[in-house]
C-alpha positions in Angstrom: 69.5 82.2 -45.6 70.7 78.3 -46.3 69.9 76.4 -42.7 72.7 74.4 -41.3 71.4 71.5 -42.5 71.6 72.9 -46.4 75.4 74.2 -45.3 75.2 70.4 -44.2 74.1 68.9 -47.0 76.7 71.3 -49.5 80.0 71.0 -47.4 79.0 66.5 -48.1 78.7 67.4 -51.9 82.0 69.7 -52.4 83.9 67.2 -50.5 83.2 64.2 -52.4 84.3 66.8 -56.0 87.2 67.3 -54.1 87.8 63.7 -53.5 86.8 63.2 -56.7 89.3 65.3 -58.3 91.7 64.1 -56.3 91.7 60.4 -57.2 91.0 61.4 -61.3 94.7 63.2 -60.3 96.2 59.7 -59.0 95.2 57.8 -60.8 96.5 59.7 -64.4 99.5 59.9 -62.9 100.0 56.5 -61.3 99.3 55.3 -65.2 103.0 57.0 -66.2 106.4 55.3 -67.2 108.7 56.8 -64.7 111.7 58.8 -65.5 114.5 57.3 -68.0 117.4 58.5 -69.5 115.9 58.5 -72.6 112.9 60.0 -71.4 113.5 62.2 -69.0 109.3 63.3 -68.3 108.6 60.3 -68.2 104.9 58.8 -70.2 102.3 58.1 -70.2 100.8 55.0 -71.3 98.3 55.1 -73.7 95.3 53.9 -72.5 94.3 50.8 -74.7 96.6 48.9 -73.1 95.5 49.6 -68.9 92.9 46.9 -67.7 93.9 49.1 -64.1 96.1 51.3 -64.6 98.9 47.8 -64.0 101.9 48.4 -66.2 105.2 48.3 -65.3 108.7 49.4 -66.6 110.2 45.3 -67.1 113.3 45.6 -68.3 115.1 42.3 -67.2 111.4 40.4 -66.8 110.9 40.0 -70.6 113.8 37.7 -73.0 113.1 36.2 -77.0 113.0 33.3 -78.5 113.1 32.3 -82.5 109.3 32.3 -81.7 108.4 35.7 -80.3 109.1 37.8 -76.6 109.2 35.8 -73.5 106.9 37.1 -70.4 109.4 35.5 -67.5 106.1 36.7 -64.8 104.7 34.5 -66.6 106.6 32.4 -68.4 103.8 33.7 -71.6 105.4 34.2 -75.8 104.2 37.3 -77.7 104.3 36.4 -80.9 106.9 39.1 -82.4 104.4 39.7 -85.8 101.8 40.0 -82.0 99.1 43.2 -82.0 100.4 44.2 -78.5 103.4 44.6 -79.3 104.4 49.0 -79.4 107.8 50.4 -79.9 108.6 51.7 -76.4 109.4 55.5 -76.2 112.3 55.4 -73.6 113.6 52.2 -75.0 113.2 49.9 -72.2 110.4 46.9 -71.9 107.4 47.8 -70.7 104.4 45.2 -69.6 101.1 45.8 -69.0 98.4 43.5 -67.5 95.6 42.4 -66.9 96.2 41.6 -62.8 93.2 39.7 -61.6 89.7 37.7 -62.7 90.6 34.6 -65.2 92.9 37.0 -67.7 95.4 37.7 -64.8 98.9 38.5 -66.1 97.8 37.9 -69.6 99.6 40.7 -71.6 97.5 43.1 -73.1 100.6 45.9 -74.7 104.2 45.0 -74.2 106.9 48.0 -75.4 109.3 47.0 -77.0 113.0 49.0 -77.4 114.3 48.7 -81.2 116.1 46.2 -81.7 120.1 47.2 -82.1 122.8 46.3 -84.8 
């Protein structure tokens, strides 16, 4: 029969495991695009675009110039042929960028809606 010390260790380990599971679920959900009319269930940003779960809808914060897409928040220009440009599943702009450190504000991925004709 386990003593009180063993029971305490088991309880601490179980609490730690539960906490890690809760954190993993919360982080997974935090990296999903919000539902829109085009994608009522939302959609998940690819892991290749992650820094620290820092993707967000950027409608109204991205404009176009002849040289590419301009991120209003940083003034960064992402050229039209840049490999960081992705198709937007919901028809809205979404921006994924580093949030801290040397590359703060630098674009990782830019999700762009299809152009109108």
